Backbone bond lengths (Angstrom), bond angles and torsions (degrees), N, CA, C in turn:
res aa  C-N    CA-C-N  psi(-1)  N-CA   C-N-CA  omega(-1)  CA-C   N-CA-C  phi
1 M - - - 1.456 - - 1.526 111.03 -
2 G 1.394 114.62 -46.48 1.451 119.21 179.70 1.505 111.74 -60.92
3 T 1.334 115.69 -39.04 1.463 119.39 -179.77 1.522 111.30 -63.54
4 F 1.354 117.42 -38.13 1.470 121.35 179.33 1.527 110.91 -60.48
5 F 1.343 116.03 -47.01 1.469 119.29 -179.20 1.516 111.78 -68.01
6 E 1.349 114.42 -35.42 1.462 117.39 179.47 1.522 110.93 -65.05
7 K 1.348 116.38 -37.75 1.462 120.49 -176.85 1.540 111.68 -78.82
8 N 1.341 116.37 -27.29 1.479 119.14 -172.53 1.526 113.35 -116.64
9 W 1.334 116.80 16.58 1.466 119.08 -176.13 1.522 112.56 -60.75
10 F 1.334 116.21 -34.54 1.473 119.08 -177.96 1.531 110.57 -67.42
11 K 1.367 115.81 -43.61 1.464 119.73 179.90 1.532 110.78 -65.14
12 L 1.332 116.05 -40.27 1.457 120.02 179.63 1.530 111.52 -64.87
13 A 1.327 114.97 -43.82 1.463 119.62 179.45 1.515 110.92 -63.39
14 L 1.330 116.75 -40.82 1.458 121.64 179.14 1.527 110.42 -63.91
15 G 1.346 114.80 -39.62 1.456 119.20 178.85 1.518 111.64 -63.40
16 V 1.337 116.58 -41.86 1.464 120.72 178.66 1.524 110.84 -62.33
17 I 1.343 115.35 -42.28 1.472 119.95 179.75 1.517 111.00 -63.33
18 L 1.347 117.02 -42.39 1.460 120.98 -179.58 1.530 111.09 -64.15
19 V 1.335 115.82 -42.29 1.463 119.88 178.51 1.529 110.16 -61.16
20 A 1.344 115.52 -42.62 1.456 120.03 179.74 1.524 111.41 -63.78
21 M 1.353 116.17 -40.50 1.464 120.21 179.69 1.515 111.10 -65.17
22 I 1.345 116.75 -42.16 1.459 121.13 -179.89 1.526 110.08 -64.47
23 A 1.336 115.50 -42.05 1.465 119.69 179.32 1.524 110.69 -63.63
24 S 1.338 116.61 -41.49 1.461 120.98 179.77 1.518 110.81 -64.87
25 F 1.338 116.74 -42.37 1.459 121.18 179.74 1.522 110.39 -64.99
26 G 1.335 116.19 -40.75 1.458 120.13 178.82 1.510 111.70 -64.20
27 Y 1.332 116.74 -38.95 1.465 120.36 178.96 1.522 110.91 -64.75
28 K 1.353 116.00 -41.32 1.461 119.50 179.72 1.522 110.93 -62.55
29 L 1.337 116.28 -40.79 1.459 119.62 177.93 1.519 110.76 -62.58
30 W 1.341 116.03 -43.20 1.461 120.23 179.28 1.523 110.45 -63.89
31 A 1.323 115.95 -44.81 1.463 120.14 -178.18 1.512 110.95 -63.24
32 N 1.335 115.86 -44.48 1.464 119.45 -178.81 1.512 111.69 -65.03
33 S 1.334 116.62 -32.43 1.462 119.46 -179.18 1.516 111.14 -68.29
34 N 1.336 117.24 -19.72 1.446 121.47 -179.25 1.525 112.65 -101.39
35 E 1.317 117.15 2.81 1.457 121.40 178.01 1.519 109.68 -99.17
36 P 1.334 118.22 149.44 1.464 120.85 177.30 1.531 110.92 -60.74
37 D 1.312 115.15 150.11 1.452 121.06 175.98 1.531 108.57 -58.31
38 P 1.345 118.26 124.00 1.471 119.70 -178.63 1.526 113.22 -59.21
39 R 1.334 117.55 -22.51 1.461 120.04 177.26 1.529 111.16 -66.59
40 L 1.326 116.46 -23.02 1.449 120.90 -173.95 1.524 112.62 -100.21
41 K 1.305 116.61 20.09 1.456 120.24 178.04 1.525 109.75 -62.95
42 A 1.328 116.25 135.25 1.467 120.94 -178.47 1.525 110.96 -58.63
43 M 1.320 116.71 128.92 1.459 122.05 -178.98 1.527 111.62 -93.05
44 K 1.343 115.24 -60.58 1.464 120.30 -179.78 1.516 108.22 -161.59
45 Q 1.316 115.79 168.31 1.454 120.67 177.12 1.526 109.08 -70.22
46 A 1.310 116.19 131.54 1.460 119.74 177.53 1.524 109.16 -66.53
47 P 1.326 118.31 133.73 1.471 120.91 -179.67 1.529 111.94 -58.42
48 A 1.311 115.37 141.71 1.469 120.71 179.35 1.532 109.73 -75.75
49 F 1.321 115.57 154.02 1.467 119.76 177.16 1.524 109.78 -149.65
50 Q 1.336 114.48 163.44 1.457 122.16 171.19 1.519 106.45 -141.20
51 L 1.336 116.22 110.27 1.452 122.87 -174.61 1.529 109.62 -127.96
52 Q 1.325 116.75 -171.40 1.455 120.98 178.89 1.529 110.37 -123.71
53 D 1.336 115.32 142.85 1.458 118.76 176.01 1.530 109.19 -86.79
54 L 1.313 117.50 -173.58 1.462 120.87 -174.54 1.527 113.25 -70.47
55 D 1.318 116.78 -12.40 1.466 120.61 176.13 1.523 111.88 -98.66
56 G 1.342 115.84 6.14 1.453 120.13 179.67 1.514 113.65 81.93
57 K 1.323 116.85 5.79 1.461 120.82 -179.96 1.524 110.09 -78.37
58 S 1.330 116.67 138.20 1.461 121.23 178.91 1.528 109.96 -71.58
59 V 1.330 115.28 132.89 1.469 121.96 178.86 1.523 107.90 -126.95
60 A 1.326 116.53 119.51 1.466 121.75 176.99 1.518 109.49 -101.76
61 S 1.315 115.39 151.52 1.460 119.80 -178.70 1.524 111.80 -56.42
62 Q 1.333 116.82 -36.67 1.465 119.03 -178.32 1.520 112.30 -68.75
63 D 1.336 116.84 -16.81 1.465 120.20 177.52 1.528 111.31 -65.73
64 T 1.322 116.19 -23.00 1.469 120.16 -177.69 1.526 112.20 -102.56
65 D 1.331 117.35 3.38 1.459 120.08 177.26 1.527 110.10 -59.54
66 G 1.318 115.12 148.89 1.459 120.34 -177.86 1.513 112.53 95.05
67 K 1.339 116.53 -7.09 1.460 121.82 178.29 1.520 109.85 -122.97
68 V 1.313 115.89 153.04 1.460 120.62 170.18 1.521 106.87 -76.54
69 R 1.347 116.64 134.44 1.455 119.77 -177.60 1.522 112.14 -122.94
70 L 1.321 114.52 139.05 1.459 121.71 170.99 1.519 106.41 -107.69
71 V 1.330 116.58 117.18 1.466 121.58 -174.78 1.524 108.95 -110.25
72 Y 1.338 115.85 128.21 1.463 120.47 -178.01 1.527 109.61 -133.33
73 F 1.339 116.32 120.61 1.464 122.31 174.35 1.528 107.84 -90.23
74 F 1.332 116.24 126.18 1.464 120.98 -171.75 1.533 109.01 -153.07
75 Y 1.338 116.77 -176.36 1.472 120.87 165.62 1.519 107.97 -156.83
76 S 1.312 116.43 147.90 1.467 120.65 -170.03 1.523 113.52 -72.06
77 F 1.366 117.89 -23.16 1.461 120.89 179.56 1.527 111.79 -85.69
78 C 1.299 117.27 3.75 1.470 123.12 179.68 1.528 109.98 -55.75
79 P 1.336 117.83 126.94 1.467 120.27 -175.44 1.526 114.52 -82.87
80 D 1.320 117.94 -6.10 1.465 117.28 -174.47 1.529 114.76 -138.92
81 V 1.322 118.81 -74.91 1.464 120.57 -163.44 1.531 115.71 -83.41
82 C 1.323 118.35 -25.76 1.468 119.93 -171.48 1.526 113.30 -68.38
83 M 1.313 116.91 -36.73 1.462 119.88 179.94 1.534 111.74 -65.30
84 P 1.337 119.31 -52.25 1.467 118.25 179.31 1.526 113.48 -65.23
85 T 1.325 117.79 -31.88 1.465 119.50 178.62 1.522 110.42 -70.14
86 T 1.337 117.05 -39.15 1.458 119.77 176.18 1.524 110.30 -65.67
87 F 1.325 116.81 -36.39 1.469 120.16 175.31 1.529 110.46 -60.42
88 L 1.337 116.46 -42.45 1.467 120.66 176.23 1.530 110.24 -58.29
89 L 1.321 116.55 -41.55 1.461 119.94 -179.88 1.534 111.73 -67.25
90 T 1.341 118.10 -29.28 1.469 119.36 174.64 1.528 109.74 -66.25
91 Q 1.322 117.16 -34.21 1.462 120.50 176.25 1.531 110.81 -68.28
92 V 1.337 115.38 -38.37 1.465 119.74 175.75 1.527 109.40 -62.68
93 Q 1.323 116.64 -43.75 1.456 121.57 178.21 1.526 110.93 -55.40
94 D 1.336 116.91 -48.41 1.465 120.94 -179.25 1.521 111.45 -60.21
95 A 1.330 116.35 -43.06 1.467 120.53 -178.15 1.527 111.23 -67.47
96 L 1.338 116.88 -39.30 1.468 120.25 178.83 1.520 111.11 -67.45
97 K 1.328 117.26 -33.31 1.462 120.15 176.45 1.519 110.88 -64.05
98 K 1.313 116.51 -40.31 1.468 120.44 179.97 1.521 111.35 -64.35
99 K 1.337 116.13 -25.39 1.462 120.68 179.42 1.530 112.21 -97.29
100 D 1.331 116.19 7.37 1.466 122.52 179.60 1.534 112.27 57.29
101 L 1.327 116.58 36.71 1.461 121.40 179.34 1.528 112.02 -109.71
102 F 1.318 116.48 -23.80 1.464 120.42 -172.90 1.525 110.80 -67.82
103 G 1.327 115.45 125.53 1.453 120.80 177.90 1.509 113.98 84.69
104 T 1.317 117.15 -20.44 1.468 120.62 179.84 1.519 111.44 -103.91
105 K 1.328 115.95 -47.92 1.460 120.14 179.82 1.525 112.47 -120.19
106 A 1.327 117.44 -3.09 1.469 120.48 -179.21 1.516 110.12 -148.50
107 E 1.341 115.87 143.00 1.456 121.84 178.50 1.533 110.15 -137.66
108 I 1.311 115.06 158.06 1.461 122.49 174.05 1.525 107.67 -114.69
109 L 1.325 116.34 131.71 1.459 121.94 178.57 1.525 108.89 -121.22
110 S 1.323 117.39 112.17 1.457 122.34 176.95 1.521 107.78 -103.88
111 I 1.319 116.58 116.85 1.468 122.24 -175.17 1.527 109.10 -110.90
112 T 1.325 116.65 118.43 1.462 119.21 -178.42 1.529 111.28 -78.16
113 V 1.336 115.12 136.45 1.468 120.67 175.57 1.527 110.35 -92.57
114 D 1.343 116.02 1.75 1.459 122.24 -176.66 1.535 109.73 -127.54
115 P 1.344 117.21 58.98 1.472 119.59 -172.81 1.525 114.35 -66.72
116 N 1.321 117.80 -21.65 1.462 119.63 -179.58 1.526 111.50 -67.63
117 R 1.327 116.52 -37.73 1.463 119.78 176.67 1.526 111.72 -92.75
118 D 1.330 115.68 -33.08 1.467 120.25 -178.75 1.526 110.54 -83.16
119 T 1.324 114.97 74.68 1.455 121.07 174.96 1.534 108.39 -72.52
120 P 1.322 118.36 165.61 1.460 119.63 176.83 1.528 112.65 -53.91
121 A 1.329 117.52 -40.57 1.466 120.54 -179.70 1.521 110.97 -64.62
122 V 1.334 116.72 -41.51 1.463 121.05 179.89 1.531 110.64 -64.78
123 L 1.324 116.59 -41.45 1.463 120.26 -179.17 1.522 111.76 -69.02
124 K 1.320 116.90 -35.74 1.460 119.73 176.03 1.528 110.20 -64.38
125 E 1.330 115.71 -40.96 1.466 120.32 177.95 1.525 110.39 -64.93
126 F 1.335 116.35 -39.15 1.461 121.05 177.33 1.530 110.65 -59.55
127 G 1.324 117.43 -45.73 1.453 121.10 179.66 1.510 112.97 -63.34
128 N 1.315 116.58 -32.69 1.464 121.02 -178.53 1.527 113.07 -73.51
129 K 1.331 116.99 -8.66 1.461 119.87 179.58 1.527 112.10 -74.27
130 F 1.325 116.86 -16.51 1.460 120.37 -175.03 1.522 110.61 -94.16
131 E 1.328 114.05 144.51 1.466 119.05 179.34 1.525 110.34 -60.11
132 T 1.341 115.64 -44.09 1.457 120.75 171.80 1.518 107.64 -95.23
133 K 1.313 117.04 110.18 1.461 121.19 -176.57 1.533 110.73 -73.17
134 P 1.320 117.62 140.32 1.463 119.74 171.83 1.523 109.91 -57.33
135 D 1.319 116.18 127.08 1.460 122.29 -176.06 1.528 109.25 -92.47
136 P 1.337 118.38 115.95 1.466 120.68 -176.81 1.525 114.44 -64.20
137 S 1.333 118.02 -9.88 1.464 119.34 178.08 1.526 111.44 -70.45
138 G 1.343 115.95 -15.63 1.460 118.78 179.81 1.516 113.15 -151.40
139 W 1.329 116.14 12.41 1.479 120.16 -178.80 1.522 107.77 -138.90
140 M 1.310 116.93 115.35 1.458 121.61 179.31 1.524 111.35 -110.96
141 F 1.329 115.81 134.29 1.455 122.26 169.48 1.523 106.20 -98.80
142 L 1.330 116.41 124.36 1.462 120.84 -171.12 1.526 111.64 -119.33
143 R 1.320 114.70 147.11 1.456 122.66 -178.86 1.521 109.51 -132.08
144 G 1.329 114.84 167.57 1.460 120.48 176.69 1.516 108.85 -176.76
145 E 1.306 116.73 -169.04 1.461 121.06 177.77 1.529 108.92 -69.56
146 E 1.332 115.96 134.37 1.463 120.48 -172.87 1.529 112.93 -54.59
147 A 1.312 117.51 -50.70 1.465 120.48 -176.69 1.532 111.30 -60.92
148 K 1.328 116.22 -39.72 1.467 119.95 -179.61 1.525 111.16 -68.65
149 I 1.325 116.42 -37.19 1.464 119.30 178.92 1.517 110.84 -67.90
150 H 1.327 116.96 -39.10 1.470 119.44 178.39 1.526 110.58 -65.34
151 K 1.319 116.72 -36.89 1.464 119.89 176.17 1.534 110.02 -67.22
152 L 1.324 116.33 -39.77 1.462 120.85 177.89 1.523 110.17 -62.27
153 A 1.330 116.46 -44.60 1.461 120.26 178.43 1.529 110.67 -59.20
154 E 1.318 115.52 -44.50 1.471 120.59 178.26 1.528 110.53 -59.10
155 D 1.335 116.20 -43.12 1.463 120.50 179.83 1.525 111.34 -64.04
156 Y 1.319 116.46 -29.85 1.469 121.42 176.99 1.533 111.89 -80.29
157 G 1.338 116.04 -8.55 1.460 119.74 -178.77 1.511 113.33 92.89
158 I 1.327 116.85 18.74 1.465 122.51 -178.58 1.525 109.70 -107.17
159 M 1.314 116.32 125.30 1.458 121.23 178.36 1.525 110.04 -80.98
160 V 1.337 116.84 133.75 1.460 122.02 174.75 1.524 108.23 -135.60
161 I 1.328 116.33 124.20 1.464 121.74 179.04 1.529 108.50 -128.53
162 K 1.339 116.62 125.57 1.450 120.50 178.28 1.518 109.60 -84.28
163 E 1.322 115.39 125.52 1.459 120.85 -178.30 1.537 110.74 -89.41
164 K 1.330 115.88 166.75 1.468 120.97 -178.03 1.518 112.46 -64.10
165 D 1.345 117.21 -27.81 1.461 120.20 -178.38 1.531 112.67 -83.10
166 G 1.340 116.13 2.40 1.463 119.97 179.43 1.505 114.56 93.34
167 N 1.331 116.17 -9.76 1.459 119.43 176.29 1.522 110.35 -86.38
168 F 1.325 116.46 179.14 1.455 121.10 -174.26 1.525 111.29 -131.21
169 S 1.313 115.85 138.10 1.461 120.95 166.07 1.523 106.33 -94.02
170 H 1.324 116.59 133.49 1.470 118.55 -177.97 1.523 110.41 -152.14
171 S 1.309 114.38 156.45 1.462 119.86 175.86 1.518 108.16 -67.23
172 N 1.328 115.78 128.14 1.459 119.68 -178.75 1.526 109.06 -94.82
173 A 1.325 115.21 76.47 1.463 120.65 -176.00 1.519 110.22 -129.15
174 I 1.319 115.03 146.13 1.463 122.44 173.03 1.520 106.98 -105.38
175 L 1.310 117.01 128.30 1.456 120.90 -179.25 1.516 110.35 -98.97
176 L 1.319 115.83 139.37 1.453 122.48 177.18 1.526 108.51 -106.04
177 V 1.333 115.93 120.00 1.466 122.02 -178.27 1.529 108.81 -118.66
178 D 1.324 116.10 132.19 1.464 119.27 -176.77 1.526 111.90 -81.82
179 P 1.331 118.92 172.99 1.468 121.47 -176.51 1.526 114.39 -59.86
180 K 1.341 117.50 -21.59 1.459 120.71 179.40 1.524 112.60 -93.57
181 G 1.334 116.24 3.68 1.455 119.97 176.22 1.518 114.84 88.28
182 K 1.325 117.40 18.24 1.460 121.58 177.89 1.529 109.80 -95.46
183 I 1.333 116.22 133.99 1.470 119.82 174.76 1.522 108.29 -72.55
184 R 1.323 116.77 126.98 1.455 121.26 -176.53 1.534 113.55 -111.24
185 N 1.329 117.21 -23.91 1.466 118.14 -178.08 1.526 110.39 -163.31
186 Y 1.321 115.17 153.49 1.458 123.46 170.45 1.525 106.67 -118.43
187 Y 1.316 116.94 119.55 1.462 120.35 177.15 1.528 109.05 -95.90
188 D 1.304 116.47 128.30 1.458 121.24 173.75 1.519 107.48 -78.19
189 A 1.328 116.40 102.70 1.463 120.44 -175.44 1.525 112.27 -67.91
190 G 1.336 117.17 -13.59 1.454 120.28 177.62 1.518 113.40 -87.07
191 N 1.316 116.32 -3.70 1.462 120.98 179.53 1.529 109.26 -75.53
192 P 1.338 118.25 117.27 1.469 120.02 -177.24 1.526 113.28 -63.93
193 Q 1.329 117.55 -16.45 1.462 120.61 179.47 1.526 112.36 -85.92
194 L 1.327 117.06 -10.46 1.458 119.96 179.07 1.528 109.35 -77.43
195 D 1.325 115.93 125.92 1.460 119.51 176.73 1.523 110.13 -133.15
196 A 1.315 115.78 173.31 1.456 120.91 -176.78 1.522 112.15 -61.35
197 D 1.329 117.43 -39.31 1.467 120.92 -178.17 1.523 111.45 -59.68
198 H 1.331 115.99 -38.89 1.465 120.81 -179.53 1.525 110.14 -62.92
199 I 1.318 116.62 -45.44 1.463 120.99 -179.23 1.525 110.42 -67.76
200 V 1.323 116.32 -44.90 1.463 121.04 -177.48 1.527 110.77 -61.94
201 K 1.309 117.12 -38.91 1.463 120.63 178.16 1.524 110.73 -57.11
202 D 1.330 116.97 -43.62 1.464 120.85 179.50 1.527 111.12 -68.64
203 V 1.319 116.96 -38.68 1.470 120.23 177.94 1.527 109.85 -61.60
204 V 1.322 116.12 -43.46 1.470 120.12 179.19 1.520 110.37 -60.68
205 T 1.329 116.28 -43.81 1.474 120.77 179.94 1.519 110.85 -58.37
206 L 1.328 116.84 -48.00 1.464 120.22 -178.14 1.523 112.22 -71.22
207 S 1.316 116.75 -28.95 1.465 119.57 179.61 1.520 111.49 -67.46
208 K 1.332 116.36 -18.49 1.464 121.79 177.91 1.517 111.85 -90.06
209 G 1.338 115.73 3.82 1.467 119.92 176.96 1.503 114.94 83.28
210 K 1.335 117.48 21.57 1.466 120.46 -179.55 1.521 110.57 -90.02
């Protein structure tokens, strides 16, 4: 027996080391699977606001606490990015409905940076342009005083510049806010690889309190 161990001690030791390495690697995989996605690490508290919905009702940011929120600064006269990004959000809406999260655990907030032209009637007409209509049970279009909204956008990290022709240059980003009001992610809506499934996956994660 002693001779066997003496002759094979190196192989046995190597086997023990390999088993230990495999066990350690497996534990790391298990541990990581139970940790929040590092992309969704809380950045900062989302700035508070008080705006109006399309019916003129006052809506405060704290009114939406307890839900995951997708916040998008846009305007309906936008000649390029706002229409396709809003279309993407209609796809997100459909997917969240299938998961029974829309309106109960998740909401979409579209805030116009052009409230002087984007009257409630104009915004309603804008929503009707999409095959899947924005559902007011979980999607609010919000308005307010232009200067205050531009300051709010800036506080959220969104650039807004009013051009001479009356249109606006702005960051085309969708913000992900968790139920406690923490900003968790900025999605580049111009990224061709960004799709509804990617956003919905993150919403589901945060809706579980991660």
